[in-house]
C-alpha positions in Angstrom: 8.3 -4.3 -17.9 9.6 -7.7 -16.0 13.2 -5.8 -15.5 11.6 -3.3 -14.2 10.1 -4.9 -11.8 12.3 -7.4 -10.8 15.6 -3.9 -10.1 12.4 -2.1 -8.0 11.8 -5.7 -6.0 15.9 -5.5 -5.6 15.8 -2.6 -4.7 13.4 -2.8 -2.2 14.9 -5.9 -0.6 18.6 -3.7 0.1 16.6 -0.6 1.3 14.9 -3.2 4.0 17.9 -3.5 5.2 19.6 0.5 4.9 18.8 2.8 8.0 16.7 5.6 8.3 14.5 6.0 4.7 15.5 2.3 4.0 12.2 1.4 5.5 10.5 3.6 3.4 11.5 3.2 0.5 11.2 -0.2 1.0 7.5 -0.1 1.3 7.7 1.9 -1.7 10.0 -0.1 -3.8 8.1 -2.9 -3.0 3.9 -2.2 -3.5 6.0 0.1 -7.1 7.3 -3.8 -7.6 4.5 -5.7 -6.9 2.2 -3.4 -8.9 4.2 -3.6 -12.0 5.0 -7.2 -12.1 1.3 -8.2 -11.7 1.3 -6.0 -14.9 3.7 -7.9 -16.7 2.5 -11.3 -15.7 -1.3 -10.3 -16.6 0.2 -10.0 -20.5 -0.7 -13.1 -21.7 0.7 -12.6 -25.2 4.5 -12.4 -23.0 6.8 -15.7 -23.0 7.2 -18.0 -20.4 10.3 -16.7 -19.0 8.9 -12.8 -19.0 5.8 -13.9 -17.1 7.8 -15.9 -14.6 10.3 -13.0 -13.8 7.3 -11.0 -12.9 6.0 -12.9 -10.9 9.0 -13.9 -9.1 9.4 -10.0 -9.0 5.8 -9.7 -6.8 6.9 -12.4 -4.6 10.3 -10.7 -4.0 8.3 -7.1 -3.8 5.6 -8.6 -1.1 8.6 -10.0 0.7 10.1 -6.6 0.4 7.0 -5.2 1.7 6.1 -6.8 4.7 10.0 -6.7 5.6 9.5 -2.4 5.8 6.2 -2.9 7.5 8.2 -4.9 10.1 10.4 -2.4 10.4 8.1 0.4 10.5 6.2 -2.0 13.6 9.3 -1.9 15.3 10.3 1.8 15.7 6.8 2.4 16.7 7.0 0.2 19.2 10.2 1.6 20.2 8.9 5.0 20.5 6.1 3.4 22.7 8.1 1.8 24.9 10.6 5.1 25.5 7.3 7.0 25.8 6.1 4.7 28.3 9.8 4.6 30.1 10.4 8.1 30.5 7.0 8.9 32.0 5.0 11.4 29.8 
């Protein structure tokens, strides 16, 4: 569980730096990493290292979501600026 969450979080962080669909992949993979990591962290019977890895995945996934959201906001701001610049 924690390994898959870490893979999703890493994929989200890598996707945040990629062009075009990367921002949406960052949002999706980040949210999935947060969800899977949270489930992995809540398992009381899991060993400590697995719970720690799941908590790290939650943190990295949240970072990927924030980076993706910043990219979406920048894209929307650029579209708005171009719209005002063209006078439509």
